N, C-alpha and C positions, 0 to 999 in steps of 0.2 A: 304403358302397361308394365314394362320391365325397366329397372334402373341400371341394368347392364346390357351390353351388346356383345355379340359374337360375330367375328368376321374372319373369313378365310380368304387369303390372297394367293392366287396361283399364277405362275409365270405364263404369259400368253403364248409363248413359242413352243410349248410342250405338245406332244402327241396327245390325242384324246384319251387314250388309256392311261397315260402318265398323269394327266390332270385329274382323272377320276381316282386313281390310286393315291395321289398326294392328298386330295381332298378327304378321302376316307381316313387315311392315317392321321391327318391333322385334326379331324373331328374327334377321333378317339383320344387324342392328346388333351384337347380342351375338356372333354367329358371326364377324363381321369384327374385333371387339375381342379375340376369344379363339381364334385359329387353332389353338392347341395343344389345344383342346377338341374339334376336329373329328375324327370317326372316319375310318376308311378308306373308299375307294369301295365301293359295293355292286355285286355281280355277280349277274346272274340265272342260271338253270339252263343257259342257252346261252352264258354268259360275256360277255354284253353289260354294259357298264359304266354305272353310274348314279352320280349325284353323291353326295359325302360328306354326312353329316348330323351335327349336333351329337351327340357321343357320350354325352350324359347327358340325363336327363329335363328337361323345361321345365314348370314349374308355372304355370298360367294362373289369375290372380285377377281377380275383379270388384270394383270399388271405386268409391267416390264421389270427387269432386274433392279433398276434404280428405285422404283416404288417399293419393291420387296425389302430392300436394304433400309429404306427410310422407315417403313412400318416396323421392322425389326428393331431399329434404333429407338424409335419413339416408344415402342412397347416397353423396352428396358428402362427408359427415362421415366415413364409414367407408372411403372410397377405393375403392368398388365400381365395376366397369365399369358404365356406365349409358348406355342409349339412350333417347331421349325423342321423343314425337310430340305436337305441339300442334294445337289446333283449326284454326288458320289454314292448316295444311298440307293440309287437305281442299280448299281453294280454289285450289291451285296445280296446275300440270301437269307440272312437272319438278323434278329434284333441285336445281338452282341456285336456283329460286324457293322451294323448301322451306327451304333454308338461309337465304335472305333473311328469310322470315317468322319463322323460328325465332330468328334473331339479334335481331329487333325485339321479342321478348317480354321482359318484366321478368325478370331473372335469378333473383330470389328468389321470384317468384310467376307462373311461366308458366301459360298456359291449357292445361294438360296434358289429353290424352285417353288417354295411355298411357305407361308407362315399362317398360323391361326392365332388370334388374340381374343381375349375376353376381359372385360372390365367396365368401368364407368363409361356411359355412352359418349360423353364429350371427349374422353381420352381415346377411345377407340376411333371416333370420327377423326380426331387429330392424326392418329396413326395411319389411317387408310386414305388420307387426303392425297389426291392425284391418281388413285386407282379408280377403275370403273366397274360397275356391276357386271358380272359375267353374262354374256349374251345367252 
């Protein structure tokens, strides 16, 4: 049904609140990169308007640090839309500080705790190889 795929990979050794936090942030990153993938606003039975959601499923994967780095690398090689969250971002309190600690990470080996990718199905499948769907 869709010619693209969205996948979020979260490091498996995080606390539950961290997994949820990272997943939420990464989903917004993909939505921001792909406004054309957003559906129409939702209306309830009384006509009240609710925010638009991404119009396609998002697969959530659990992975180790090695699989995260691999997905990050393949996403770059394949030209996929990519959002990333690094460990140091847990210690900041606002967006500007997040960007500072993110920029301080080594580009080829950041301390990733999560990545989200969107693009052609086969390219996304290649990037998530070795990760498993989150239980």
